[in-house]
Structures are given as C-alpha cells and as structure tokens.
C-alpha positions as MATLAB code, in Angstrom:
seq = 'MKITINHIANNMDSLNLVLAFCCTCAFIYTFTFNILGRKSLPPGPRPLPVIGNILDLGEKPHQILAKLSKRYGNLMSLKLGTLTTIVISSPNMAKEALHKHDQALSSRTVPNSVHIGNHHNLSMVWMPVNNRWRNLRKISTTQLFTSRRLNAGQDLRSKKVQELVNFVSENCKIGKAVDIGQAAFTTVLNLMSNTFFSIDLANYNSKKSQEFIKTIVTLMEVAGKPNIADYFPILGLVDPQGTLRHCKIYFERLMKVFDGIIDKRMKSRMTQEEQNHDVLDSLLILVQQSDSELSLEDVKHLLLDFFLAGTDTTTTSLVWAMAELLKNPEKMAKIKNEVKQIDVVEESDIMNLPYLQATIKETFRLHPPVPFLLPHKAESEVEINGFKVPKNAQILVNVWAMGRDAGIWENPEKFEPERFLDSKIDVKGRDFELIPFGAGRRMCPGLPLAHKMLHLMLASLIHSFNWKLPNDMKPIDLDMSETSGIALHKTKPLLAAPHY';
ca = [
     -13.644   60.093  -48.387;
     -10.721   58.595  -50.273;
      -8.344   59.429  -47.432;
     -10.687   57.760  -44.994;
     -10.824   54.565  -47.061;
      -7.041   54.428  -47.336;
      -6.800   55.028  -43.620;
      -9.156   52.132  -42.935;
      -7.250   49.901  -45.354;
      -3.982   50.708  -43.640;
      -5.553   49.935  -40.273;
      -6.829   46.608  -41.626;
      -3.358   45.741  -42.876;
      -1.918   46.592  -39.486;
      -4.580   44.512  -37.765;
      -3.837   41.582  -40.053;
      -0.159   41.894  -39.264;
      -0.900   41.930  -35.531;
      -3.194   38.917  -35.864;
      -0.605   37.075  -37.936;
       2.064   37.877  -35.374;
      -0.160   36.680  -32.511;
      -0.992   33.444  -34.354;
       2.691   32.828  -35.026;
       3.547   33.391  -31.376;
       0.709   31.103  -30.303;
       1.901   28.401  -32.710;
       5.484   28.687  -31.486;
       4.333   28.528  -27.865;
       2.077   25.543  -28.526;
       4.793   23.743  -30.486;
       7.394   24.440  -27.818;
       5.139   23.497  -24.917;
       3.390   20.462  -26.379;
       5.986   19.037  -28.734;
       9.345   19.965  -27.350;
       7.980   19.786  -23.797;
       6.556   16.357  -24.516;
       9.895   15.164  -25.825;
      11.581   16.176  -22.565;
       9.259   13.859  -20.656;
       9.981   10.123  -20.557;
       8.518    8.207  -23.517;
       5.059    6.706  -23.262;
       1.959    5.730  -25.226;
       0.327    8.531  -27.227;
      -2.486   10.107  -25.187;
      -5.986   10.623  -26.572;
      -7.513   14.098  -26.476;
      -8.900   15.093  -23.055;
      -8.824   11.638  -21.417;
      -5.192   10.920  -22.206;
      -4.126    7.341  -21.414;
      -6.918    6.451  -18.990;
      -8.230    3.695  -21.263;
      -4.776    2.083  -21.271;
      -4.997    1.220  -17.567;
      -7.589   -1.555  -17.680;
      -8.800   -3.445  -14.608;
      -5.303   -4.430  -13.482;
      -3.138   -1.351  -14.023;
      -0.015   -2.907  -12.477;
      -0.030   -5.636  -15.127;
      -0.875   -3.342  -18.047;
       1.803   -0.805  -17.116;
       4.344   -3.597  -16.690;
       3.679   -4.633  -20.298;
       3.828   -1.046  -21.547;
       7.155   -0.507  -19.778;
       8.694   -3.253  -21.917;
       7.837   -1.151  -24.965;
       8.463    2.371  -23.696;
      11.060    1.800  -21.012;
      11.366    1.566  -17.236;
      10.784    5.308  -16.952;
       7.529    6.036  -18.730;
       5.106    8.949  -18.863;
       1.325    8.862  -19.119;
      -1.342   11.513  -19.261;
      -4.268   10.485  -17.052;
      -6.844   13.184  -17.672;
      -5.202   16.339  -16.330;
      -2.617   14.379  -14.346;
       0.893   13.838  -15.693;
       2.073   10.474  -14.363;
       5.586    9.049  -14.350;
       5.775    5.254  -14.011;
       8.950    3.661  -12.632;
       9.529   -0.043  -13.268;
      13.180   -0.743  -12.439;
      15.341   -0.744   -9.289;
      17.792    1.805  -10.732;
      15.047    4.295  -11.558;
      13.373    3.665   -8.196;
      16.647    4.317   -6.395;
      17.176    7.577   -8.265;
      13.638    8.715   -7.438;
      13.350    7.533   -3.827;
      16.951    8.044   -2.755;
      18.592   10.756   -4.825;
      15.388   12.814   -5.196;
      13.736   11.674   -1.980;
      13.068   15.189   -0.722;
      11.646   16.587   -3.969;
       9.414   13.557   -4.552;
       8.294   12.928   -0.975;
       4.784   14.391   -1.160;
       1.673   12.443   -2.123;
      -0.823   12.565   -4.947;
      -3.987   12.263   -2.868;
      -6.942   10.212   -4.208;
     -10.335   11.865   -3.989;
     -11.570    9.043   -1.733;
      -9.122   10.076    1.000;
     -10.766   13.486    1.436;
     -13.437   12.036    3.741;
     -13.454   13.632    7.162;
     -10.460   15.787    6.214;
      -8.343   12.628    6.371;
      -5.967   13.855    3.661;
      -4.905   16.737    5.900;
      -4.676   14.721    9.128;
      -3.269   11.406    7.892;
       0.446   10.721    8.240;
       0.160    8.525    5.145;
      -1.233   11.240    2.862;
      -0.168   14.654    4.158;
       2.885   16.327    2.620;
       6.233   16.269    4.376;
       5.969   19.207    6.769;
       6.431   19.842   10.494;
       3.096   18.210   11.273;
       4.103   15.098    9.334;
       7.504   14.990   11.024;
       5.850   15.147   14.429;
       3.500   12.246   13.630;
       6.358   10.223   12.157;
       8.425   10.854   15.268;
       5.544    9.759   17.498;
       5.174    6.576   15.424;
       8.831    5.650   15.749;
       9.179    6.595   19.433;
       5.828    5.366   20.753;
       4.806    2.484   18.494;
       7.737    0.767   16.845;
      10.689    1.164   19.185;
      12.732   -1.919   19.963;
      11.600   -1.653   23.578;
       7.899   -1.715   22.724;
       8.341   -4.435   20.106;
      10.234   -6.598   22.595;
       7.599   -5.936   25.236;
       4.891   -7.092   22.810;
       6.503  -10.469   22.096;
       4.326  -12.372   24.589;
       1.199  -10.726   23.179;
       2.108  -11.742   19.634;
       2.754  -15.314   20.753;
      -0.602  -15.365   22.550;
      -2.526  -14.126   19.510;
      -0.816  -16.587   17.172;
      -1.588  -19.396   19.617;
      -5.253  -18.367   19.458;
      -5.010  -18.706   15.672;
      -3.513  -22.188   16.057;
      -6.293  -23.142   18.500;
      -8.955  -21.961   16.037;
      -7.397  -23.971   13.215;
      -7.146  -26.983   15.518;
     -10.902  -26.830   16.197;
     -11.561  -26.904   12.447;
      -9.042  -29.667   11.997;
     -10.881  -31.918   14.485;
     -14.155  -31.634   12.577;
     -12.533  -31.841    9.130;
     -13.497  -28.303    8.137;
     -11.456  -26.185    5.729;
     -10.223  -22.812    6.983;
     -10.578  -19.486    5.211;
      -6.940  -18.453    5.629;
      -7.638  -14.776    4.927;
     -10.410  -14.399    7.496;
      -8.479  -16.295   10.160;
      -5.300  -14.284    9.559;
      -7.184  -10.988    9.493;
      -8.818  -11.744   12.846;
      -5.414  -12.571   14.318;
      -3.707   -9.425   13.030;
      -6.659   -7.208   13.997;
      -6.672   -8.545   17.549;
      -2.925   -8.150   17.825;
      -3.199   -4.505   16.812;
      -6.267   -3.780   18.944;
      -4.522   -5.268   21.994;
      -1.342   -3.337   21.250;
      -3.293   -0.087   20.943;
      -6.330   -0.621   23.214;
      -5.699   -3.762   25.320;
      -8.880   -5.377   23.944;
      -9.909   -7.815   21.198;
     -11.888   -6.238   18.394;
     -12.697   -9.510   16.647;
     -13.636  -13.102   17.267;
     -13.020  -16.007   14.905;
     -16.625  -17.200   15.030;
     -18.481  -13.926   15.568;
     -20.703  -12.555   12.813;
     -20.270   -9.051   14.237;
     -16.505   -9.418   14.083;
     -16.643  -10.508   10.462;
     -18.730   -7.428    9.639;
     -16.058   -5.230   11.222;
     -13.385   -7.005    9.182;
     -15.491   -6.537    6.049;
     -15.680   -2.811    6.801;
     -11.895   -2.470    6.746;
     -11.419   -4.647    3.664;
     -14.193   -2.921    1.709;
     -12.860    0.534    2.522;
      -9.435   -0.478    1.204;
     -10.926   -2.001   -1.943;
     -13.228    0.934   -2.747;
     -10.523    3.512   -2.083;
      -8.119    1.617   -4.350;
     -10.367    1.362   -7.404;
      -9.752    3.708  -10.382;
     -11.766    6.896   -9.901;
     -12.399    9.397  -12.700;
     -12.377   12.199  -10.111;
      -8.671   11.520   -9.498;
      -7.901   12.307  -13.142;
     -10.221   15.321  -13.391;
     -10.178   16.922   -9.919;
     -13.054   19.265  -10.755;
     -15.299   16.169  -10.849;
     -14.504   15.540   -7.192;
     -17.250   18.032   -6.387;
     -19.919   15.787   -7.923;
     -18.322   12.363   -7.185;
     -19.625   10.782  -10.437;
     -18.779    7.174   -9.465;
     -20.053    7.531   -5.907;
     -16.636    6.516   -4.548;
     -16.553    9.262   -1.937;
     -20.074    8.498   -0.742;
     -19.304    4.788   -0.581;
     -16.062    5.297    1.351;
     -17.767    7.690    3.768;
     -20.060    4.914    5.019;
     -17.170    2.657    6.022;
     -14.980    5.525    7.216;
     -17.660    6.680    9.654;
     -18.191    3.126   10.930;
     -14.515    2.814   11.829;
     -14.337    6.288   13.355;
     -17.382    5.464   15.497;
     -15.519    2.461   16.909;
     -12.437    4.557   17.674;
     -14.570    7.329   19.201;
     -16.221    4.851   21.567;
     -12.902    3.346   22.676;
     -11.267    6.750   23.191;
     -14.249    8.196   25.080;
     -14.306    5.224   27.425;
     -10.557    5.506   28.025;
     -10.747    9.254   28.674;
     -13.442    8.695   31.318;
     -11.393    5.985   33.020;
      -8.383    8.287   33.095;
     -10.463   11.060   34.669;
     -11.610    8.722   37.436;
      -7.987    7.606   37.916;
      -8.781    3.980   37.283;
      -5.927    1.550   36.573;
      -3.947    2.573   33.510;
      -3.434    0.147   30.633;
       0.042    1.349   29.594;
      -0.769    0.597   25.960;
      -0.276    2.744   22.876;
      -3.548    4.632   23.396;
      -2.484    5.633   26.909;
       0.852    6.865   25.548;
      -0.893    8.923   22.863;
      -3.426   10.424   25.301;
      -0.598   11.445   27.627;
       0.982   13.314   24.711;
      -2.352   14.967   23.841;
      -2.783   16.262   27.398;
       0.654   17.862   27.629;
       0.455   21.654   27.742;
       2.788   22.173   24.796;
       1.429   19.246   22.781;
       1.239   19.424   19.003;
      -0.951   16.300   18.997;
      -4.754   16.520   19.148;
      -7.447   13.880   19.636;
      -8.326   14.225   15.942;
      -4.702   13.469   15.095;
      -4.875   10.342   17.252;
      -8.054    9.079   15.552;
      -6.635    9.518   12.064;
      -3.316    7.957   13.116;
      -5.242    4.938   14.390;
      -7.112    4.720   11.096;
      -3.827    4.779    9.172;
      -2.320    1.921   11.123;
      -5.408   -0.265   11.284;
      -6.058    0.048    7.553;
      -2.449   -0.440    6.496;
      -1.421   -2.990    9.112;
      -4.290   -5.444    8.943;
      -5.015   -5.725    5.237;
      -1.485   -5.899    3.837;
      -0.186   -8.382    6.424;
      -3.199  -10.608    5.834;
      -2.861  -10.590    2.048;
       0.838  -11.462    2.324;
       0.078  -14.494    4.492;
      -2.650  -15.615    2.082;
      -0.302  -15.394   -0.901;
       2.466  -17.241    0.963;
       0.123  -20.101    1.900;
      -1.347  -20.177   -1.619;
       2.090  -20.488   -3.225;
       3.125  -23.237   -0.791;
      -0.084  -25.177   -1.449;
       0.436  -24.790   -5.177;
       4.043  -25.973   -4.843;
       4.002  -29.038   -2.520;
       7.765  -29.538   -2.791;
       8.306  -26.039   -1.343;
       5.788  -26.770    1.407;
       7.747  -29.908    2.268;
      11.012  -27.957    2.527;
       9.627  -25.312    4.857;
       7.841  -27.998    6.875;
      11.087  -29.907    7.385;
      12.802  -26.718    8.530;
      10.232  -25.543   11.092;
       9.768  -29.058   12.505;
      13.377  -28.898   13.730;
      12.158  -26.758   16.627;
       9.733  -27.825   19.364;
       7.747  -24.604   19.740;
       7.886  -21.690   17.311;
       9.057  -18.487   18.958;
      10.144  -15.174   17.484;
      13.720  -15.823   18.483;
      13.715  -18.859   16.158;
      12.955  -16.843   13.022;
      16.568  -15.769   12.441;
      17.540  -19.466   12.399;
      14.934  -20.413    9.771;
      16.464  -19.323    6.451;
      13.936  -21.109    4.226;
      11.056  -19.432    6.086;
      12.688  -16.032    5.559;
      13.321  -16.828    1.889;
       9.688  -17.875    1.456;
       8.443  -14.537    2.802;
      10.832  -12.619    0.525;
       9.759  -14.645   -2.490;
       6.120  -13.938   -1.621;
       6.872  -10.210   -1.476;
       8.616  -10.455   -4.863;
       5.743  -12.185   -6.657;
       2.876  -10.670   -4.685;
       3.874   -7.319   -3.165;
       1.252   -6.166   -0.631;
       0.821   -2.935   -2.594;
       1.506   -3.386   -6.351;
       2.265    0.317   -6.769;
       3.854    2.087   -3.854;
       1.441    4.765   -2.663;
       1.717    7.574   -5.240;
       4.423   10.167   -4.775;
       4.153   13.748   -6.011;
       6.887   16.026   -7.359;
       7.138   19.188   -5.266;
       9.618   20.570   -7.778;
      10.868   19.603  -11.205;
      13.653   17.010  -11.189;
      15.573   15.068  -13.799;
      15.735   11.269  -13.810;
      17.883    9.443  -16.318;
      17.995   12.551  -18.532;
      14.213   13.015  -18.610;
      12.099   15.679  -16.971;
       9.753   14.903  -14.115;
       7.639   18.069  -13.960;
       6.402   19.736  -10.798;
       3.099   18.262   -9.538;
       3.586   15.054  -11.545;
       2.383   11.824   -9.968;
       5.072    9.166   -9.556;
       4.050    5.502   -9.487;
       6.636    2.856   -8.573;
       5.480   -0.469  -10.021;
       7.042   -2.916   -7.564;
       4.917   -5.708   -9.059;
       6.658   -5.185  -12.418;
      10.088   -5.075  -10.777;
       9.412   -8.396   -9.053;
       8.669  -10.097  -12.376;
      11.421   -8.568  -14.485;
      13.448  -11.263  -16.248;
      16.379   -8.850  -16.373;
      16.564   -8.958  -12.573;
      15.282  -12.400  -11.640;
      15.853  -15.790  -13.240;
      12.554  -17.555  -14.044;
      10.621  -14.613  -12.558;
       7.183  -16.260  -12.842;
       8.226  -19.279  -10.756;
       7.902  -19.422   -6.980;
      11.492  -20.180   -5.969;
      12.389  -19.257   -2.349;
      15.813  -20.816   -3.005;
      16.832  -17.687   -4.930;
      17.090  -15.840   -1.598;
      18.989  -18.478    0.397;
      22.406  -17.173   -0.625;
      21.268  -13.596   -1.178;
      21.781  -10.605    1.099;
      18.761   -8.778   -0.338;
      16.313   -7.698    2.353;
      13.061   -5.712    2.404;
      14.200   -2.776    4.542;
      14.446   -0.229    1.746;
      18.142   -0.591    0.982;
      17.862   -3.095   -1.871;
      15.669   -1.574   -4.546;
      15.084   -4.915   -6.258;
      12.720   -5.710   -3.377;
      10.956   -2.750   -1.752;
       7.459   -3.969   -0.768;
       7.396   -1.470    2.112;
       8.811    1.406    0.059;
      12.046    3.307    0.634;
      13.184    6.720    1.774;
      11.350    8.979    4.188;
       7.949    7.665    3.068;
       8.829    4.060    3.847;
       6.177    2.227    5.900;
       7.012    2.712    9.612;
       5.105   -0.454   10.538;
       7.581   -2.750    8.774;
       9.185   -4.163   11.986;
       5.845   -5.273   13.454;
       4.453   -6.627   10.166;
       7.682   -8.517    9.511;
       7.646  -10.236   12.900;
       3.968  -11.105   12.768;
       4.047  -12.497    9.241;
       6.970  -14.838    9.934;
       5.490  -15.982   13.237;
       2.040  -16.761   11.779;
       3.349  -18.653    8.762;
       5.853  -20.674   10.787;
       3.242  -21.565   13.422;
       0.601  -22.667   10.911;
       3.042  -24.914    9.078;
       4.655  -26.230   12.265;
       1.324  -27.191   13.854;
      -0.492  -28.726   10.875;
      -0.187  -30.446    7.554;
      -2.141  -28.676    4.842;
      -3.934  -29.642    1.678;
      -6.474  -28.113   -0.679;
     -10.104  -29.027    0.075;
     -12.354  -31.343   -1.920;
      -9.396  -33.214   -3.447;
      -8.440  -30.151   -5.470;
      -5.111  -30.549   -7.244;
      -2.431  -27.866   -6.716;
      -2.390  -27.079  -10.442;
      -6.083  -26.142  -10.230;
      -5.646  -23.523   -7.489;
      -6.856  -20.158   -8.787;
      -4.069  -17.581   -8.336;
      -5.807  -14.645  -10.010;
      -5.481  -11.276   -8.307;
      -7.687   -8.246   -7.769;
      -5.996   -4.881   -7.651;
      -6.809   -2.048   -5.291;
      -4.544   -0.305   -2.834;
      -3.554   -3.832   -1.741;
      -3.147   -6.849   -4.008;
      -5.778   -9.394   -2.991;
      -6.258  -12.952   -4.150;
      -9.503  -12.859   -6.154;
     -10.945  -16.018   -4.622;
     -10.624  -16.695   -0.865;
      -8.009  -19.301   -0.020;
      -9.610  -22.330    1.647;
      -7.183  -24.882    3.053;
      -7.805  -28.087    4.974;
      -5.587  -28.666    8.049;
      -4.809  -32.156    9.289;
      -2.349  -33.775   11.698;
];
C-alpha cells in the first residue's frame, strides 16, 4: 500500500511538471504571438477584447482614421473584429503598397453585401487577380476604353451634355432651381446606356427614371455602410443588420433591367436585324465565339460593375465641383471667364482650359469620389516601412486624408484650384499625392471616360449659364457636410438656380 501511494505521488509530481511545462509553453507562445507579433505590426489604437477597434470608426470612418493617423502615423493598424486592417494615409506609404507591393496586395477584401448573386466571384471589381480577372480586364481595355472607341463616342457625349444644357435651360426660363445631382446622374446614366445599349435608360422629368436612379444610388449607399458581418464573417450567415437582404432587392432590380435588354438584343441578333455596333454587341460577339472564356453571366456582372461605378462617382464629383464653385464666387468667376473665351464647348477645348482642369483636380483632392480606395487584401506577408503587413490583412488607402494633409498641401482645407496651375500632378496613378482612381493593376479602368465626361459637363454648365444659390442663400451658408459610403456624397442635395 505504501509503494502504491508513493507511486501515485510520483505520478502526480510528474503530471504537475507536465502541466507546468505546458502552461509555460502556452504563455511563451501567447506572449510571442500577441505581444511581440503586435509590436511588428504598425502602431495603432489599443483594441478592445473581441470587437477590437470597431467603435473607433464612427459614422465617418475616413475622417476618424485621418485624425488617428496624426497620432499613430501614416501606416496604422487596427483590429476590426477578426479582421486585421492596415490604414495608409500618405503618398509614400501608398506608393510602397500599390507600386512596390502591387502584386502581393492586389486582391480584395470583399464586403458581405457583395455576395449577392455570386457577384463577388463574377465581378471584375471584387474577384482576386487571376486568369479570369485578367480576361475581363483585357476585355474592358480593348472593347470599352480604347482610344478608338472613346474618339468614336465624342459626338454621343456632346449630344448627351447638350440634352443636360437644354434641361437646365427649361428650368432657367421658369426660374426653377436645378437639383445638380439628379440632372448629372441622368446625363451620365444615359451616356453609359447609349454607349452600351444604344438606348436612354432615364429621362430628366420621368418619375420612373428617378426610381431607377434611386435604385443605383441606394445600392451604393447600403453596400458602403459599416456592416458587422464584415468584421465577423461567421455572422454573414444570419445577416444581423439586414444589409444583404436590403442589397438583394436593388441588385435584382438592376439585373432584371439588364436581363430584359440582353434578351431583346439576343432575339434581334437571331433574326439578323440591323446590328447596333455598341458595347453590348461587341460583348455578345465574344460570348458566342467557340473558344470564348466570357459567358452571359460575366457580361451581366460586368455591366453592373460599370453602371454602379461610372454613374455614382462621376455624379458626386460634379456635385462637389459645383458646390465648391458656388461657395467660392471668386473661383466661379475665374472659371467662367476662361470657358467664355470659346464659342461652343467641345472636348478638344479641354486641354486649353487650365483653370477648368485645375478645378477638377482640386475637387478630387478635397472630395475624392471614394474616400478609401476599395479595400485591398494581402495575399502574402509583406513589409512596409519596416512594419509587417500580415497575410489576409485588409489594406485601406485613405485618399481623403492624403488630400487634406498639411504636410503635402498648403492651406489644405481651402478650395484653391490655383495650386494645380503650375503643377504637373495628374490623376492617372503616377502621382500618389492625388490618386482618386487608385493606382497599380487595380486602378479604375473607366478613368478616361469619366475624366472626359466630368470636364465636358462642368465646362458646359458654366459656359451656358450663370449660377447662384436659391432663395437668396449666401455662399457661406451652403451646407458642405458629407455622407460616407462607398462613394462620398454631399449630405444635402445641391440645388442651384441658373440664369442668363
């Protein structure tokens, strides 16, 4: 019996030693992983248990993170639920991420709202860089945005802008203020629908058209709102905020429109009716080739990408440009004097209107269409500025913060187009101080069309009319507050009164 007790005691001692050893190993691992690992990440605010830094984001994350970057640096790390996020707020850091590490950081962190209809796997915007993505990107550059097609579409763009001018003129005659956002959205939507389908999808005075516009805008707003399921992916199964269900309604409305247009076109092609020679015809020809890698589903999701991205962001940029000019009458006078030097505004005139170009650049600086570039994802671990960016981390580039950095721009809060008059900075992804369309392989392919349309609309509106705020509102009283989503909208619609 005594031997048995001693034997048990010895076993207990051994067990205690094993347990102590295991606890020590666990402590070392935890310390190494959480403490030393944390130190290898960029600095950032201390995360709370489980939720991390979610509460730090607020309603306007681009503004909050800009303030935090002044404390923690232009390369900052956050823990958003289970998602490690690296926030970039300077041109140098952005260049290192999007140029030096372009390949490793070229994938996307996909929001839960994008999973509707398998869009995340079929969308050129959201799918990872793979052969399928390369094929869609190639189709975009060779079928949609070639110099030949852009040149061929010049008359169409002039026609659609003239329709905008005619609509404003009708309001001018009866002394009615114009909702700049709605008018611009209708113009851009019809330009795109004619480029793709050879039809108008909207009308300036049609209630049905405004409902279609609202569908696109609402989908962008809902998809861009903070969603708890993005920070805890397991919650995507239950969709606690209803974001997925809400987005599905508007997604299906848009897809129904595209389905109807495509079905009608397919039938006309089968009966050998006259071809339209538009983008849809070009895409359907590719689909029907025997060795095609493009399907009808691909076409529908590609259309959704371009209609969502092209209409909303171009419209918001025009609204912000007009708002800043109305708030700064002396700037409006300068651009007015410049565009009045020509008889009729044409695209070929844009290169000879430096103050117009500077105004658009200054608008992009203060009010980038997308305050954060669409989120990138690290496919492998990389090092930026001596800090670790771990695999699967989300990378957010805060272009809004970069545009208002006093270390880059003098008087950054002031609207000063003059700063660009003697500057060679452009928006084509080479100058990281100003990258509203992104940079690297994920740069927006629609930049050439958006750039032309934005300059043409703004120049034409200012050339054709004098503008003032309605109801004797003073420029200082114009509300310039912003609402964040995927795009950066002006919170209150911009109403402006045209007169001759």
